[in-house]
C-alpha positions as CSV (number, residue, x, y, z in Angstrom):
1,M,-7.8,5.5,5.9
2,L,-6.5,4.8,9.4
3,P,-9.6,2.8,10.5
4,L,-9.1,0.5,7.4
5,F,-5.5,-0.2,8.4
6,I,-6.4,-0.8,12.0
7,R,-9.2,-3.2,11.2
8,L,-7.0,-5.0,8.7
9,I,-4.1,-5.4,11.1
10,R,-6.4,-6.6,13.9
11,A,-8.0,-9.2,11.6
12,E,-4.7,-10.4,10.2
13,M,-3.1,-10.6,13.7
14,M,-6.0,-12.6,15.1
15,E,-5.6,-15.0,12.2
16,V,-1.8,-15.3,12.4
17,L,-1.9,-15.7,16.2
18,Q,-3.8,-19.0,15.7
19,S,-1.2,-20.4,13.3
20,D,1.1,-23.3,14.2
21,Y,4.4,-21.4,14.1
22,V,3.1,-18.9,16.7
23,K,1.9,-21.6,19.0
24,Y,5.3,-23.3,18.6
25,A,7.2,-20.1,19.4
26,R,5.0,-19.7,22.5
27,A,5.8,-23.3,23.5
28,K,9.5,-22.7,23.1
29,G,9.3,-20.0,25.8
30,I,9.9,-17.0,23.6
31,S,8.6,-13.8,25.2
32,M,5.1,-12.7,24.1
33,R,6.5,-9.3,23.0
34,R,8.9,-11.1,20.6
35,V,6.2,-13.4,19.3
36,Y,3.9,-10.5,18.6
37,F,6.4,-8.2,17.0
38,V,8.8,-10.5,15.2
39,H,6.8,-13.6,14.3
40,A,3.2,-12.4,14.0
41,L,3.4,-8.8,12.9
42,K,6.0,-9.6,10.2
43,N,3.5,-11.9,8.5
44,T,0.6,-9.6,9.1
45,M,2.2,-6.7,7.2
46,L,2.0,-8.2,3.7
47,P,-1.7,-7.6,3.2
48,V,-1.4,-4.2,4.9
49,I,1.4,-3.2,2.5
50,T,-0.8,-4.2,-0.4
51,V,-3.8,-2.2,0.8
52,G,-1.5,0.8,1.5
53,G,-0.2,0.7,-2.1
54,V,-3.7,0.7,-3.5
55,Q,-4.8,3.5,-1.1
56,I,-1.9,5.7,-2.3
57,G,-3.2,5.2,-5.9
58,T,-6.7,6.1,-4.7
59,M,-5.5,9.2,-3.0
60,V,-3.9,10.4,-6.3
61,A,-7.1,9.6,-8.2
62,Y,-9.2,11.6,-5.7
63,T,-7.0,14.8,-5.8
64,I,-9.1,16.0,-8.7
65,L,-12.3,15.8,-6.6
66,T,-10.7,17.4,-3.5
67,E,-9.1,20.3,-5.5
68,T,-12.3,20.9,-7.4
69,V,-14.5,21.1,-4.3
70,F,-12.1,23.3,-2.3
71,Q,-10.8,25.2,-5.3
72,W,-7.2,24.5,-4.3
73,P,-4.7,25.1,-7.0
74,G,-3.0,21.8,-7.9
75,M,-2.6,19.1,-10.5
76,G,-6.2,18.0,-10.3
77,L,-7.6,21.4,-10.9
78,M,-5.1,22.0,-13.6
79,F,-6.2,18.8,-15.3
80,L,-9.9,19.9,-15.3
81,D,-8.9,23.2,-16.7
82,A,-7.0,21.4,-19.4
83,I,-10.0,19.4,-20.2
84,N,-12.2,22.5,-20.5
85,R,-9.6,24.1,-22.8
86,A,-9.0,20.9,-24.8
87,D,-5.3,21.2,-24.0
88,I,-4.3,17.7,-25.3
89,P,-0.6,17.9,-24.4
90,L,-1.3,18.9,-20.8
91,I,-3.9,16.1,-20.5
92,I,-1.5,13.5,-21.8
93,S,1.3,14.8,-19.5
94,Y,-1.0,14.6,-16.5
95,L,-2.1,11.0,-17.3
96,M,1.6,10.0,-17.9
97,I,2.6,11.5,-14.5
98,V,-0.3,9.7,-12.7
99,G,0.7,6.5,-14.5
100,V,4.3,6.9,-13.4
101,I,3.1,7.4,-9.8
102,F,1.1,4.2,-10.0
103,V,4.1,2.2,-11.4
104,V,6.5,3.7,-8.8
105,T,4.1,2.9,-6.0
106,N,3.7,-0.7,-7.1
107,T,7.4,-1.1,-7.5
108,I,8.1,0.2,-4.0
109,V,5.4,-2.1,-2.6
110,D,7.1,-5.1,-4.3
111,L,10.5,-4.0,-2.9
112,I,9.0,-3.6,0.6
113,Y,7.6,-7.2,0.3
114,G,11.1,-8.4,-0.2
115,L,12.3,-6.6,2.9
116,V,9.4,-7.7,5.1
117,N,9.4,-11.3,4.0
118,P,12.6,-12.5,2.4
119,T,10.9,-15.7,1.1
120,V,9.0,-13.5,-1.5
121,K,11.0,-13.9,-4.7
122,L,11.2,-10.8,-6.9
123,T,13.1,-12.5,-9.7
124,G,10.3,-14.6,-11.0
125,K,12.5,-17.7,-11.2
126,P,11.0,-21.0,-10.0
127,A,12.5,-22.3,-6.8
């Protein structure tokens, strides 16, 4: 997943560095280090955080495949065994846990949005 994040950060930084507020910060005489890390990187992180949240969900989904291929004992292999045995309560429990992981991940991503960019409103009230 690292190459995905590196390419995304690079593409977003190239786009953000062409924006007017970065040019204005450079014109004001702010150091390039501060322009990159405070002004540009802060606005670059929103899409990166979104993709990171989706990738965490994808990792949870692919644990079944990884545990099956390598025969590692874990929740994915347990889920497949439950399907083979038709163990309905265990199947439902696994799906509920995966659903909770997705909900918690998306909630954390939304909270991180508020920390990275305070202009993102989490209340849903119109401005």
